[in-house]
C-alpha positions as CSV (number, residue, x, y, z in Angstrom):
1,M,-24.4,-7.4,143.0
2,V,-21.1,-6.5,141.3
3,A,-18.6,-4.1,142.7
4,E,-19.3,-0.4,142.5
5,S,-16.9,-0.1,139.6
6,P,-17.1,-3.3,137.5
7,R,-14.4,-4.7,135.3
8,V,-15.6,-4.8,131.7
9,A,-13.8,-6.8,129.0
10,M,-14.5,-5.9,125.4
11,V,-13.6,-6.8,121.9
12,A,-14.3,-4.4,119.0
13,G,-13.0,-4.9,115.4
14,E,-12.8,-2.4,112.6
15,T,-13.6,1.3,112.7
16,S,-17.4,0.9,113.1
17,G,-16.9,-1.4,116.2
18,D,-14.5,1.2,117.7
19,L,-17.2,3.9,117.3
20,L,-19.9,1.7,118.9
21,A,-17.7,0.7,121.7
22,G,-16.6,4.3,122.4
23,L,-20.2,5.3,122.8
24,L,-20.8,2.4,125.1
25,L,-17.8,3.3,127.2
26,D,-19.2,6.9,127.5
27,G,-22.4,5.4,129.0
28,L,-20.5,3.0,131.3
29,R,-18.3,5.8,132.6
30,A,-21.3,8.0,133.2
31,R,-22.8,5.2,135.3
32,W,-19.5,4.0,136.9
33,P,-16.8,6.8,136.7
34,A,-14.1,4.4,137.8
35,V,-15.1,1.5,135.5
36,A,-12.1,-0.6,134.3
37,S,-12.2,-1.8,130.7
38,M,-9.8,-3.9,128.8
39,G,-9.4,-6.3,125.8
40,I,-9.2,-5.5,122.1
41,G,-10.1,-2.0,120.9
42,G,-9.3,1.0,118.8
43,P,-8.3,4.6,119.3
44,R,-11.8,5.9,120.3
45,M,-11.9,3.3,123.1
46,Q,-8.4,4.1,124.2
47,E,-9.2,7.8,124.4
48,R,-11.8,6.7,127.0
49,G,-9.3,4.9,129.2
50,F,-9.7,1.4,127.6
51,Q,-6.7,-0.8,128.1
52,A,-6.0,-2.4,124.7
53,W,-4.2,-5.7,125.1
54,W,-4.3,-5.9,121.3
55,P,-5.3,-3.1,118.9
56,S,-8.5,-3.7,117.0
57,E,-6.6,-3.5,113.7
58,R,-5.1,-6.9,114.6
59,L,-8.5,-8.5,113.8
60,A,-8.6,-7.1,110.2
61,V,-8.4,-9.7,107.5
62,H,-6.9,-8.6,104.2
63,G,-4.5,-9.9,101.5
64,Y,-4.4,-13.1,99.6
65,S,-3.1,-16.7,99.7
66,V,-0.3,-17.1,102.2
67,E,-0.7,-13.7,103.8
68,L,-4.5,-14.3,104.4
69,V,-3.8,-17.7,106.0
70,R,-1.2,-16.1,108.3
71,R,-3.6,-13.4,109.3
72,L,-6.3,-15.9,110.1
73,L,-3.9,-18.0,112.1
74,G,-2.8,-14.9,114.0
75,I,-6.4,-14.0,114.8
76,L,-7.1,-17.5,116.1
77,R,-4.0,-17.3,118.3
78,I,-5.1,-13.9,119.7
79,R,-8.6,-15.3,120.5
80,R,-7.0,-18.3,122.4
81,Q,-4.7,-16.0,124.4
82,L,-7.6,-13.6,125.2
83,R,-9.9,-16.5,126.3
84,A,-7.2,-17.9,128.6
85,R,-6.5,-14.4,130.1
86,L,-10.1,-13.7,130.8
87,L,-10.8,-17.1,132.3
88,A,-7.8,-16.7,134.5
89,D,-8.9,-13.3,135.8
90,K,-12.6,-13.1,135.2
91,P,-14.2,-9.7,134.4
92,D,-17.7,-8.9,135.6
93,V,-19.0,-8.8,132.1
94,F,-17.7,-9.4,128.6
95,I,-19.1,-7.3,125.7
96,G,-18.5,-8.4,122.1
97,V,-19.0,-5.5,119.8
98,D,-20.1,-6.8,116.3
99,A,-17.4,-9.1,114.8
100,P,-19.7,-12.1,115.3
101,D,-17.2,-14.6,113.8
102,F,-14.7,-13.7,116.4
103,N,-16.9,-12.8,119.3
104,L,-19.8,-15.3,119.5
105,G,-17.6,-18.4,120.0
106,L,-15.6,-16.5,122.6
107,E,-18.7,-15.4,124.4
108,A,-20.0,-18.9,124.5
109,D,-16.8,-20.1,126.3
110,L,-16.9,-17.2,128.8
111,R,-20.5,-17.6,129.5
112,A,-20.0,-21.3,130.2
113,A,-17.5,-20.3,132.8
114,G,-20.0,-18.1,134.6
115,I,-19.0,-14.7,133.0
116,K,-21.9,-12.5,132.0
117,T,-21.9,-11.8,128.2
118,V,-23.3,-9.1,126.0
119,H,-23.3,-8.9,122.2
120,F,-23.6,-5.4,120.8
121,V,-25.1,-5.4,117.3
122,C,-27.4,-8.2,116.5
123,P,-26.2,-10.4,113.6
124,S,-28.4,-10.1,110.5
125,I,-30.6,-13.1,111.4
126,W,-33.5,-11.2,109.8
127,A,-31.7,-11.0,106.4
128,W,-29.3,-13.8,105.7
129,R,-28.1,-15.6,108.8
130,A,-31.1,-17.3,110.5
131,D,-28.6,-20.1,111.2
132,R,-26.9,-17.9,113.8
133,V,-29.9,-17.9,116.2
134,E,-28.7,-21.0,118.1
135,K,-25.2,-19.6,118.4
136,I,-26.5,-16.3,119.7
137,R,-28.7,-18.1,122.3
138,A,-25.7,-20.1,123.5
139,S,-23.3,-17.1,123.5
140,A,-25.1,-14.0,124.8
141,D,-26.9,-13.3,128.1
142,H,-28.1,-10.0,126.4
143,V,-28.0,-8.5,123.0
144,L,-27.9,-4.7,122.4
145,C,-29.8,-4.0,119.1
146,I,-29.4,-1.1,116.8
147,F,-32.6,-1.7,114.8
148,P,-36.0,-1.3,116.5
149,F,-37.6,-4.6,115.2
150,E,-34.7,-6.8,116.4
151,P,-35.6,-7.3,120.1
152,E,-39.0,-8.8,119.3
153,L,-37.4,-11.2,116.8
154,L,-34.9,-12.3,119.4
155,A,-37.5,-12.6,122.2
156,R,-39.3,-15.2,120.0
157,Q,-36.1,-17.2,120.2
158,G,-35.8,-16.8,124.0
159,I,-33.0,-14.3,123.7
160,A,-33.0,-11.2,125.9
161,A,-32.4,-7.9,124.0
162,T,-32.6,-4.1,124.2
163,Y,-33.0,-1.6,121.4
164,V,-30.4,1.2,122.0
165,G,-30.8,3.1,118.7
166,H,-28.4,3.4,115.8
167,P,-25.4,5.6,116.4
168,L,-25.3,7.0,112.9
169,A,-28.7,8.7,113.6
170,S,-27.0,10.9,116.1
171,V,-23.9,11.5,114.0
172,I,-25.8,12.6,110.8
173,P,-27.8,15.8,111.1
174,R,-31.5,15.5,110.8
175,V,-31.5,18.3,108.2
176,P,-28.3,18.0,106.2
177,D,-26.7,21.2,104.9
178,K,-26.5,20.5,101.2
179,A,-25.3,24.0,100.3
180,A,-22.4,23.9,102.7
181,A,-21.4,20.4,101.6
182,R,-21.4,21.6,98.0
183,A,-19.3,24.6,98.8
184,Q,-16.7,22.3,100.4
185,L,-16.6,20.2,97.3
186,G,-16.4,23.1,94.9
187,L,-20.0,22.6,93.6
188,T,-22.8,25.1,93.2
189,V,-26.3,25.0,94.4
190,H,-27.5,24.7,90.8
191,D,-25.4,21.7,89.8
192,E,-27.0,18.3,89.3
193,V,-24.9,16.0,91.4
194,L,-24.7,12.2,91.4
195,A,-22.7,10.3,94.1
196,I,-21.4,6.9,93.2
197,L,-20.4,4.6,96.1
198,P,-19.1,1.3,94.8
199,G,-18.4,-0.3,98.2
200,S,-15.7,-0.1,100.8
201,R,-14.2,-3.6,100.4
202,S,-11.8,-4.8,97.7
203,A,-14.1,-7.6,96.6
204,E,-17.1,-5.2,96.3
205,V,-15.2,-2.8,94.1
206,A,-14.0,-5.6,91.9
207,Y,-17.5,-6.7,91.1
208,I,-19.5,-3.4,91.4
209,A,-17.3,-0.5,90.2
210,K,-17.3,-1.5,86.5
211,P,-21.1,-1.6,86.0
212,F,-21.5,1.5,88.1
213,F,-18.9,3.4,86.0
214,Q,-20.4,2.1,82.7
215,A,-23.7,3.4,83.9
216,A,-22.0,6.7,84.7
217,A,-20.8,7.0,81.1
218,L,-24.4,6.6,79.9
219,I,-25.7,9.2,82.4
220,K,-23.0,11.6,81.4
221,K,-23.8,11.2,77.8
222,A,-27.5,11.9,78.4
223,R,-26.8,14.8,80.9
224,P,-23.4,16.4,80.0
225,A,-23.6,19.0,82.8
226,I,-24.0,16.5,85.6
227,K,-21.3,16.3,88.3
228,I,-20.4,12.8,89.4
229,I,-18.5,12.4,92.7
230,V,-17.0,9.2,94.0
231,P,-15.8,9.0,97.6
232,A,-13.1,6.3,97.7
233,V,-11.7,4.4,100.7
234,P,-8.0,5.4,100.8
235,A,-6.7,1.9,100.3
236,L,-9.0,1.4,97.2
237,R,-8.6,4.8,95.5
238,A,-6.0,3.6,93.0
239,R,-8.1,0.5,92.0
240,I,-11.2,2.7,91.6
241,E,-9.3,5.1,89.4
242,Q,-8.0,2.2,87.3
243,I,-11.5,0.8,86.7
244,A,-12.8,4.3,85.9
245,R,-10.0,4.7,83.4
246,E,-10.8,1.3,81.8
247,C,-14.5,2.4,81.5
248,G,-13.4,5.6,79.9
249,V,-15.0,7.9,82.5
250,L,-12.0,8.9,84.7
251,D,-12.1,12.4,83.4
252,A,-15.9,12.6,83.9
253,L,-15.6,11.8,87.6
254,T,-14.4,13.7,90.7
255,I,-12.8,11.1,93.0
256,V,-12.2,12.2,96.5
257,T,-10.5,10.3,99.3
258,G,-13.0,9.4,102.1
259,Q,-15.5,12.1,102.8
260,S,-18.5,9.9,102.0
261,H,-20.8,11.8,104.4
262,L,-19.8,15.1,102.7
263,V,-20.6,13.6,99.3
264,L,-23.9,12.2,100.4
265,A,-24.9,15.6,101.9
266,A,-24.0,17.3,98.6
267,C,-25.6,14.9,96.1
268,D,-29.1,14.9,94.5
269,V,-29.1,11.1,94.0
270,T,-26.7,8.3,94.8
271,L,-25.9,5.0,93.0
272,I,-24.7,2.9,95.9
273,A,-23.6,-0.6,96.9
274,S,-25.8,-2.4,99.4
275,G,-24.5,-2.1,102.9
276,T,-24.3,0.3,105.8
277,A,-23.7,3.2,103.3
278,T,-27.3,2.8,102.1
279,L,-28.5,3.6,105.6
280,E,-26.2,6.6,105.7
281,A,-27.7,7.8,102.4
282,A,-31.2,7.4,103.9
283,L,-30.3,9.4,107.0
284,F,-29.0,12.1,104.6
285,K,-32.6,11.9,103.0
286,R,-31.2,11.2,99.5
287,P,-32.9,9.2,96.7
288,M,-30.8,6.2,95.8
289,V,-30.5,3.2,93.5
290,I,-29.2,0.2,95.5
291,S,-27.2,-2.4,93.7
292,Y,-24.9,-5.4,94.5
293,H,-22.9,-7.9,92.5
294,M,-20.8,-10.8,93.6
295,H,-19.4,-14.1,92.4
296,P,-22.2,-16.2,90.9
297,I,-21.6,-19.1,93.3
298,S,-21.7,-16.8,96.3
299,W,-24.8,-15.2,95.0
300,R,-26.6,-18.5,94.7
301,L,-25.6,-19.4,98.3
302,M,-26.8,-16.1,99.6
303,R,-30.1,-16.2,97.8
304,R,-30.9,-19.5,99.5
305,K,-30.5,-17.9,102.9
306,Q,-32.5,-14.7,102.1
307,L,-35.4,-14.4,104.5
308,Q,-37.2,-11.4,103.1
309,P,-37.7,-9.6,99.7
310,W,-35.4,-6.6,100.5
311,V,-31.7,-6.4,100.6
312,G,-31.1,-2.7,101.1
313,L,-31.3,-1.5,104.7
314,P,-33.6,1.5,103.9
315,N,-36.1,-0.9,102.3
316,I,-35.8,-3.5,105.1
317,L,-36.4,-0.8,107.7
318,C,-39.3,0.7,105.8
319,R,-40.7,-2.8,105.0
320,E,-41.2,-1.9,101.4
321,F,-39.3,-1.0,98.2
322,V,-39.1,2.8,98.8
323,V,-36.0,2.8,96.6
324,P,-35.1,0.5,93.7
325,E,-32.8,-2.5,94.1
326,L,-30.9,-3.8,91.1
327,L,-29.0,-6.9,92.1
328,Q,-26.6,-9.3,90.3
329,D,-27.8,-10.0,86.7
330,A,-30.3,-7.1,87.0
331,A,-27.5,-4.7,87.6
332,T,-26.8,-3.9,84.0
333,P,-25.3,-0.5,83.1
334,D,-28.5,0.4,81.1
335,A,-30.8,-0.5,84.0
336,L,-28.7,1.3,86.6
337,A,-28.5,4.4,84.4
338,T,-32.2,4.4,83.8
339,A,-33.0,4.0,87.5
340,V,-30.7,6.9,88.4
341,Q,-32.1,9.2,85.8
342,D,-35.6,8.4,86.9
343,W,-34.8,10.0,90.3
344,L,-33.0,12.9,88.6
345,D,-36.0,13.5,86.4
346,A,-38.4,13.3,89.4
347,R,-36.6,16.3,91.0
348,L,-38.0,18.5,88.3
349,Q,-41.1,16.6,87.0
350,D,-42.4,15.0,90.2
351,P,-41.0,16.9,93.3
352,A,-43.8,15.4,95.5
353,R,-42.3,12.0,95.0
354,I,-38.9,13.3,96.3
355,Q,-40.7,15.0,99.2
356,R,-42.5,11.8,100.2
357,L,-39.2,9.9,100.2
358,E,-37.6,12.6,102.3
359,Q,-40.5,12.4,104.8
360,R,-40.2,8.7,105.0
361,F,-36.4,8.9,105.7
362,T,-36.9,11.6,108.3
363,A,-39.4,9.4,110.2
364,L,-36.8,6.6,109.9
365,H,-34.1,8.9,111.3
366,D,-36.4,9.7,114.3
367,D,-37.0,6.0,114.9
368,L,-33.2,5.3,115.0
369,Q,-32.1,8.2,117.1
370,R,-31.8,7.3,120.8
371,D,-29.5,8.0,123.7
372,T,-27.4,5.0,122.8
373,P,-24.7,5.4,125.6
374,R,-27.4,5.7,128.4
375,L,-29.6,2.9,127.1
376,A,-26.7,0.5,126.6
377,A,-25.3,1.2,130.0
378,H,-28.7,0.8,131.7
379,A,-29.1,-2.6,130.0
380,I,-25.7,-3.7,131.3
381,Q,-26.4,-2.4,134.8
382,N,-29.6,-4.5,134.9
383,L,-27.7,-7.6,133.7
384,L,-25.2,-7.1,136.5
385,A,-27.7,-6.4,139.2
């Protein structure tokens, strides 16, 4: 049995990891008010008393050539220093929050030294990375899962796991207020609104934004009154504007900085890059066309690893193509525009189709909404007992 107030080491990278880790710390503090936590974390964690030996932003990889190499070398140096520090003064448990490339190897070393290890967010072994199963088994005493089907998959591989719900399901309202969102964006309740989300990473925007904006030009020509809103990651706004200008649609778009949730709440349909944003769109109960495009060599490598017919998270979770996916060579401007307009036409011509999709996404929302802090803390308490 551990001490009444355990020492918990954690590593969380990026904003999403900081959010998850913040929720977990809420649960741990409710169970152990004097819990001590330390390691690598962001502002949400630090607000909860987390001692950040390094800020989570130090794990971010960006830039090119020499700068990229320097960043990677710096991250490896941080991991060596963190490993040495934790082995010298062992915590009761180590929790790696997402960031599997950084955390799984570290977890394996700590576990070999007798430290209990938890990995929060199961790597996508059910989609692309079946090869990571062995690494997870060697690294984690327990996995905290955000999708309901994951614990059973892990159990088949001899890996203990607990489903704790997806935090986004508690952040996004079950019944979004479309009228209020439109008012904030200067739209009316009668406007036909398309949201375009071309990705949140530089490489995604480089490959996806052009066909998305070419499709937008076709849609705008067919429906001159349509309002097209693009929420842009601050660091990528200039690049997105440049591509929109090159496609001749800059004046036809409203580009806003951030505010993706507000835009999804306001829209009728979204044309969206595959990723977490598609789950957000589903939780906002919005029809969507999912697309993705990458370098041809990367695409061929990824296709070889694909384990199921779906790529978009809403389709994976619903276990069928509830929304269309247009990937790689299929993601032509004409095909994208046609698929988007099919949803827009359905709003008037086949409202029952829209209603069925909304009901499906509402059921998905209910499946994903759980008391994540409490469930995660309970799983960790059982591990330490």
